[in-house]
C-alpha positions as CSV (number, residue, x, y, z in Angstrom):
1,M,-40.4,8.6,2.5
2,I,-38.9,7.6,-0.3
3,D,-40.6,4.6,-1.7
4,A,-39.9,0.8,-1.6
5,H,-39.7,-0.1,-5.4
6,H,-38.4,3.3,-6.3
7,L,-35.3,2.4,-3.3
8,L,-34.6,-0.8,-4.9
9,L,-34.6,0.8,-8.7
10,F,-32.2,3.2,-7.5
11,L,-29.9,0.9,-6.0
12,G,-29.9,-1.1,-9.2
13,A,-28.9,1.5,-10.8
14,A,-26.8,3.3,-8.7
15,T,-24.2,0.6,-8.3
16,L,-24.2,-0.4,-12.2
17,L,-23.6,3.3,-12.3
18,A,-21.0,3.3,-9.6
19,I,-18.8,0.7,-11.4
20,A,-18.1,2.4,-14.0
21,P,-14.8,3.8,-15.3
22,G,-15.7,7.7,-14.6
23,P,-13.0,10.9,-13.9
24,G,-13.6,9.9,-10.7
25,M,-12.2,6.6,-10.8
26,L,-9.6,6.9,-13.0
27,Y,-8.6,9.9,-11.3
28,V,-7.8,7.1,-7.8
29,L,-6.6,4.7,-10.2
30,A,-4.0,7.1,-11.8
31,R,-2.8,8.4,-7.4
32,T,-3.0,4.6,-6.6
33,L,0.0,3.4,-9.4
34,A,1.6,6.4,-8.9
35,G,2.3,7.0,-5.3
36,G,0.4,3.5,-3.8
37,R,-1.8,2.7,-1.8
38,R,-2.1,5.1,0.8
39,E,-2.6,7.8,-1.6
40,G,-4.8,5.6,-3.1
41,I,-7.2,5.9,-0.3
42,L,-6.4,9.3,0.4
43,S,-7.9,10.3,-3.0
44,S,-11.2,8.2,-2.6
45,L,-11.7,10.0,0.4
46,G,-11.6,12.9,-1.1
47,T,-13.6,12.3,-3.9
48,F,-16.1,11.0,-1.4
49,L,-16.9,14.2,0.0
50,G,-16.8,15.7,-2.7
51,G,-19.0,14.5,-4.1
52,M,-20.8,15.2,-0.9
53,V,-20.4,18.7,-1.5
54,H,-22.5,18.0,-4.7
55,V,-25.5,16.3,-3.1
56,V,-25.7,18.8,-0.1
57,A,-26.2,21.8,-2.9
58,A,-29.1,19.8,-4.8
59,A,-30.9,18.9,-1.0
60,T,-30.9,22.3,-0.2
61,G,-31.2,24.0,-3.3
62,L,-33.2,22.3,-5.8
63,S,-35.4,20.3,-2.9
64,L,-36.4,23.6,-1.9
65,V,-37.5,24.6,-5.0
66,L,-39.4,21.3,-6.0
67,A,-41.6,21.3,-2.8
68,T,-43.0,24.3,-3.7
69,S,-44.3,23.9,-7.6
70,A,-45.1,20.8,-9.3
71,T,-45.0,22.5,-12.0
72,A,-41.4,23.1,-11.2
73,F,-40.8,19.2,-10.3
74,A,-42.4,17.9,-12.9
75,V,-39.3,19.5,-15.6
76,V,-37.2,18.8,-13.6
77,K,-37.9,14.8,-13.7
78,Y,-38.4,15.2,-17.2
79,A,-35.3,17.5,-18.4
80,G,-33.6,15.0,-16.1
81,A,-35.3,11.8,-17.8
82,A,-33.8,13.1,-21.0
83,Y,-30.3,13.8,-19.8
84,L,-29.8,10.6,-18.6
85,V,-31.5,9.1,-21.8
86,Y,-29.1,11.7,-24.0
87,L,-25.7,10.2,-21.6
88,G,-26.8,6.8,-22.3
89,F,-27.0,7.5,-26.3
90,R,-23.1,8.6,-25.5
91,M,-22.0,6.1,-23.5
92,I,-23.4,3.4,-25.8
93,L,-21.6,5.3,-29.3
94,S,-18.1,5.7,-26.8
95,A,-18.5,1.7,-26.6
96,R,-18.1,1.6,-30.4
97,R,-14.7,3.1,-30.1
98,D,-11.2,1.2,-29.2
99,E,-8.6,3.8,-28.3
100,E,-7.1,2.8,-24.5
101,V,-8.1,4.4,-21.9
102,S,-5.2,7.4,-21.1
103,L,-5.2,7.7,-17.0
104,P,-5.3,11.9,-16.4
105,A,-1.8,12.4,-15.2
106,V,-2.2,13.9,-11.7
107,G,0.8,16.9,-11.7
108,A,3.1,17.3,-8.6
109,P,2.9,15.7,-5.5
110,K,0.1,17.4,-3.7
111,S,-2.0,16.1,-1.1
112,P,-3.9,13.1,-2.3
113,F,-7.2,13.7,-0.2
114,W,-7.1,18.0,-1.1
115,Q,-6.5,17.4,-4.9
116,G,-9.2,14.7,-4.6
117,I,-12.1,17.2,-2.7
118,A,-11.0,19.8,-5.9
119,T,-11.1,17.0,-8.8
120,E,-15.0,16.6,-7.8
121,V,-15.7,19.6,-6.7
122,L,-15.3,21.4,-10.1
123,N,-16.1,18.7,-12.1
124,P,-19.7,20.5,-13.4
125,K,-20.9,16.9,-15.2
126,T,-21.4,15.4,-11.5
127,A,-23.3,18.5,-10.4
128,L,-25.1,17.7,-13.6
129,F,-25.5,14.1,-13.1
130,F,-27.1,14.7,-9.4
131,L,-29.3,17.6,-10.4
132,A,-30.6,14.7,-13.5
133,F,-30.5,11.6,-11.3
134,I,-31.9,11.9,-7.4
135,P,-35.2,14.0,-8.8
136,Q,-36.5,10.6,-10.5
137,F,-36.2,8.8,-7.7
138,V,-37.7,11.4,-5.1
139,S,-41.1,11.6,-4.2
140,R,-43.0,15.4,-4.0
141,G,-44.2,15.9,-0.9
142,H,-42.3,16.7,2.8
143,G,-39.2,15.5,3.8
144,M,-37.8,16.2,0.0
145,I,-34.1,17.5,1.5
146,W,-33.7,14.4,3.3
147,Q,-34.7,12.0,0.6
148,F,-32.1,14.2,-1.2
149,L,-29.6,13.6,1.1
150,I,-30.1,9.8,1.7
151,L,-30.2,8.4,-2.0
152,G,-27.1,11.2,-2.9
153,S,-25.0,9.6,0.5
154,M,-26.1,6.1,-1.1
155,S,-24.6,7.2,-4.6
156,V,-21.4,9.2,-3.1
157,T,-20.6,6.2,-0.8
158,L,-21.3,3.0,-3.9
159,N,-18.6,5.1,-5.6
160,T,-16.2,5.3,-3.1
161,A,-16.7,1.6,-2.4
162,C,-16.1,1.1,-5.4
163,D,-12.8,3.3,-5.8
164,L,-11.5,1.8,-2.7
165,V,-11.7,-1.3,-4.4
166,V,-10.2,-0.2,-7.6
167,T,-7.6,0.9,-5.5
168,L,-6.7,-2.5,-3.6
169,L,-6.2,-3.5,-6.9
170,A,-5.0,-1.0,-8.5
171,A,-2.0,-2.8,-11.1
172,P,-4.5,-6.0,-12.6
173,I,-7.4,-2.9,-13.0
174,G,-5.1,-0.5,-14.8
175,A,-3.6,-3.1,-16.3
176,R,-7.4,-4.1,-17.8
177,L,-8.6,-1.4,-18.9
178,R,-6.1,0.2,-20.8
179,T,-5.8,-3.1,-22.4
180,S,-9.5,-5.0,-22.9
181,A,-11.7,-3.4,-25.0
182,V,-14.1,-6.0,-25.2
183,L,-14.5,-5.7,-21.5
184,R,-14.7,-1.3,-22.1
185,R,-17.6,-2.0,-24.6
186,R,-19.2,-4.2,-22.9
187,Q,-19.2,-2.2,-19.4
188,R,-20.4,1.1,-21.3
189,T,-23.0,-0.6,-23.0
190,A,-24.7,-2.2,-20.3
191,T,-23.9,1.2,-18.7
192,G,-25.6,3.3,-21.3
193,L,-28.8,1.2,-21.6
194,T,-29.7,1.6,-18.3
195,L,-29.5,4.8,-17.9
196,I,-31.8,4.8,-21.2
197,G,-33.8,2.4,-19.4
198,L,-34.1,4.5,-16.5
199,G,-34.8,7.9,-18.3
200,A,-37.5,6.2,-20.5
201,Y,-39.3,4.6,-17.5
202,V,-39.5,7.6,-15.5
203,A,-41.1,9.7,-18.5
204,F,-43.1,7.2,-19.6
205,A,-44.4,5.7,-16.2
206,D,-47.6,7.0,-14.5
207,S,-45.7,8.3,-11.6
208,R,-48.0,10.2,-9.1
209,P,-46.9,12.7,-6.4
């Protein structure tokens, strides 16, 4: 069972991370600006399925290892906490830069749905993030695979919801992301602090299996 306190903490962190413009969101924005709202929606659905591939891989592989070894569980938790702190510091440092956001090139016209899947599946940073993020909220014991699947699905769904909002408001959001250095700094700093706080909480809290 997922602890209620951990679930609330997860939802808060996952929501803040979902609104942070990452490669997936920028890809969806680029497709929307280039091909219209339909391409944006199909791209969002594609990145959703691509994200779920990482969730299922983490759930079926990592959870089986963690369920059988308390040591492995602790190692993954602390390594994941350190990785989240590292990501947080990197995001805060990047917030000091005032460069304009450059949208990724979408290349020759291809199916936005399948390209969205490939973009997310082939992104190793997505896999690393899920391996670091989700275990922080999983309670060791029975049902670990289901905890992984539920939390991972929630995270991917939140990301996709934000991508769909970006699709519906593509023009003003695209202009805002490219020109507002203050907005980017504040958003990245807030997200970075969240990651650092989450990593520190996991590392120092008296967590029990």
